[in-house]
C-alpha positions in Angstrom: -17.3 1.9 6.7 -19.8 5.0 6.7 -22.7 2.6 8.0 -21.9 0.2 5.2 -23.3 -2.8 6.9 -25.2 -1.0 9.6 -28.8 -2.4 10.3 -28.3 -5.2 7.5 -27.4 -8.1 9.7 -30.6 -9.9 8.8 -29.7 -10.1 5.3 -26.3 -11.3 5.9 -27.0 -14.6 7.7 -23.9 -16.5 7.1 -23.9 -18.0 3.6 -23.4 -21.8 3.4 -20.1 -20.9 1.5 -18.8 -18.9 4.3 -16.8 -21.2 6.8 -17.4 -19.2 10.0 -15.0 -19.9 12.7 -12.4 -21.4 10.2 -9.4 -19.3 10.5 -6.7 -19.2 7.8 -3.4 -19.7 9.5 -1.1 -20.1 6.5 0.0 -17.6 4.0 -1.4 -17.5 0.6 -1.1 -15.7 -2.7 -3.8 -15.2 -5.4 -2.8 -13.8 -8.7 -6.1 -14.3 -10.3 -4.6 -15.8 -13.5 -7.3 -18.4 -14.0 -10.1 -18.5 -11.5 -11.1 -17.0 -8.1 -13.2 -19.8 -6.6 -10.2 -21.3 -4.8 -10.4 -18.9 -2.0 -13.4 -16.6 -2.7 -16.9 -16.6 -3.6 -19.2 -13.9 -5.2 -22.0 -12.4 -3.0 -25.7 -12.0 -3.7 -27.3 -9.5 -1.5 -27.9 -5.8 -0.9 -28.2 -3.2 2.0 -29.9 -0.1 2.7 -27.2 2.6 1.4 -26.6 0.5 -1.7 -28.4 1.4 -4.9 -27.5 -2.0 -6.3 -27.8 -5.7 -5.8 -24.6 -7.7 -5.8 -24.6 -10.5 -8.3 -22.1 -13.4 -9.0 -22.3 -12.6 -12.7 -20.7 -9.3 -12.1 -17.4 -10.8 -10.6 -15.2 -12.3 -13.3 -11.6 -13.2 -14.1 -10.2 -11.7 -17.4 -6.7 -11.3 -18.6 -5.2 -12.0 -15.1 -7.4 -9.6 -13.2 -10.7 -10.0 -11.1 -13.0 -7.6 -12.8 -15.9 -6.3 -10.7 -18.6 -4.7 -12.8 -21.3 -2.2 -11.8 -24.1 -1.6 -14.6 -27.6 -0.2 -14.9 -29.4 -3.5 -15.2 -32.2 -3.8 -12.6 -31.6 -6.5 -10.2 -34.5 -7.6 -7.8 -35.6 -4.5 -5.9 -32.6 -2.3 -7.0 -32.1 -0.3 -10.3 -28.3 -1.4 -10.6 -26.3 -4.5 -10.5 -22.9 -4.5 -8.7 -20.2 -7.0 -7.5 -18.7 -8.3 -4.2 -16.2 -10.9 -3.6 -15.4 -12.6 -0.2 -12.8 -15.1 1.1 -14.3 -18.4 2.1 -12.3 -18.3 5.3 -11.8 -16.0 8.2 -8.6 -14.4 9.4 -7.4 -13.3 12.7 -4.5 -10.6 12.3 -2.0 -10.5 9.7 -0.8 -8.5 6.6 -3.4 -8.1 4.0 -2.1 -6.8 0.5 -4.1 -6.1 -2.5 -3.1 -4.6 -6.0 -6.1 -2.8 -7.4 -7.4 0.0 -9.7 -10.6 1.8 -8.7 -13.6 2.7 -10.6 -13.7 6.4 -11.8 -17.5 6.6 -11.9 -19.4 9.1 -9.9 -21.6 7.6 -7.3 -19.5 4.4 -7.0 -17.3 3.1 -4.1 -14.5 0.8 -4.7 -13.5 -1.0 -1.3 -11.0 -3.4 0.0 -11.8 -4.3 3.6 -12.0 -6.9 6.4 -15.4 -7.6 7.8 -17.0 -9.8 10.5 -20.4 -11.2 9.2 -23.1 -11.7 11.9 -21.3 -9.8 14.5 -23.4 -8.2 17.2 -21.9 -4.8 16.2 -20.1 -3.7 13.1 -16.5 -5.1 13.1 -14.4 -4.1 10.1 -11.2 -2.5 8.8 -11.4 -0.5 5.5 -10.1 1.1 2.6 -12.7 2.8 0.4 -12.3 4.9 -2.9 -15.0 7.3 -4.0 -15.5 7.9 -7.8 -15.9 11.5 -7.0 -12.7 12.1 -5.2 -10.2 9.5 -6.7 -7.2 11.3 -5.2 -8.6 10.7 -1.6 -8.6 7.4 0.4 -11.2 6.8 3.1 -10.1 4.8 6.0 -12.2 3.4 8.7 -12.4 0.8 11.3 -15.3 -0.5 13.7 -15.8 -2.6 16.6 -19.1 -1.1 17.7 -21.6 1.4 16.3 -19.1 4.3 16.2 -17.4 5.2 13.0 -13.7 6.1 13.0 -13.5 7.3 9.4 -10.5 9.4 8.1 -9.9 10.8 4.7 -6.2 11.0 3.6 -5.2 12.9 0.6 -3.1 11.3 -2.0 -0.6 12.4 -4.7 -2.0 10.1 -7.3 -5.4 9.2 -9.0 -6.5 5.8 -7.6 -8.4 5.2 -10.9 -5.6 5.6 -13.5 -3.3 2.8 -12.5 -2.8 -0.2 -10.2 -1.7 0.7 -6.5 -0.8 -1.7 -3.6 -2.9 -1.4 -0.6 -1.9 -3.1 2.8 -3.8 -3.6 6.0 -1.5 -4.5 8.8 -3.8 -5.9 11.5 -2.1 -6.8 14.9 -3.3 -7.0 18.4 -4.0 -3.5 19.6 -2.7 -2.0 16.3 -3.9 -1.3 12.7 -1.8 0.3 10.0 -2.8 1.2 6.5 -0.3 1.4 3.9 -0.3 2.4 0.1 2.6 1.6 -2.2 5.0 0.9 0.7 4.2 4.0 2.7 2.2 3.9 6.1 -0.4 6.6 5.8 -2.2 6.0 9.2 -2.2 3.9 12.3 -4.3 3.6 15.2 -4.5 1.7 18.6 -8.1 2.8 19.1 -11.0 0.3 18.7 -9.0 -2.6 17.1 -11.0 -5.6 16.2 -10.0 -8.9 18.0 -12.3 -11.4 16.2 -11.7 -13.3 13.0 -12.8 -11.5 9.7 -13.4 -12.1 6.1 -11.4 -10.2 3.4 -14.0 -8.5 1.0 -13.6 -6.6 -2.4 -16.6 -4.7 -3.7 -18.0 -2.1 -6.1 -21.2 -0.5 -5.4 -23.3 2.7 -5.9 -23.9 4.6 -2.8 -27.0 6.8 -1.9 -24.5 9.4 -0.5 -24.1 12.0 -3.2 -22.0 14.1 -0.9 -19.4 11.3 -0.6 -19.3 9.9 -4.1 -21.4 12.0 -6.4 -24.6 11.0 -8.3 -24.7 7.6 -9.8 -27.3 9.1 -12.3 -24.4 11.1 -13.8 -22.1 8.0 -14.1 -20.9 6.4 -17.3 -22.0 2.7 -17.0 -20.9 0.1 -17.0 -17.9 0.9 -14.8 -15.3 -1.5 -13.5 -12.8 -2.1 -10.7 -9.8 -4.4 -11.1 -8.0 -6.6 -8.7 -4.5 -7.9 -9.7 -3.2 -9.6 -6.7 -4.0 -10.5 -3.2 -1.6 -11.6 -0.4 -2.1 -12.8 3.1 0.8 -13.3 5.6 -0.2 -14.4 9.2 0.8 -12.4 12.2 3.7 -13.4 14.1 4.7 -12.0 17.5 
């Protein structure tokens, strides 16, 4: 994920809320109609490329959605406050579906991805949306320090409405799907260790990727309407 968690493992020692090694083996759906803390928790950390610090106060359930907020309130050493939501449990393979609407603010990244905390090397599978290019989706996957990012042009604006994003993670195969259509697949560098599901909204230092956060209209929001997990079956 464009070095998203590269060199930040020291600030991601497993949270006491994270049940490392506990793998979710049954299907579950979350429509976020009431609260998110049955399966999820909000993070409180940052990393080098992030201009914000994540705060649990910036992830809320409202009107049947999880709302992730990014604002210009200073937070610890950062000039902005952002939001990140993580599953309490880990997953090994399966179908991961999310219905979400991305932020349209310059400088911001809306992401839905799988990630293994405290891994010796980056281990993740990503969907990322840049506020600068809302009609492009960035895909990536890692099992080491080598990025496999790929940009896919879309026929719609990811910030104008909700769309359904699916990661199909199988042994030796990853497929990325949007609104029922497979847009990319790979058999290279497929992770084989349990990972968390993560949603976040954050301002990046990379102006070429997302534009300048200084030109953004804040606060800005990303919305999650639904998440579904279906375990992998041979």
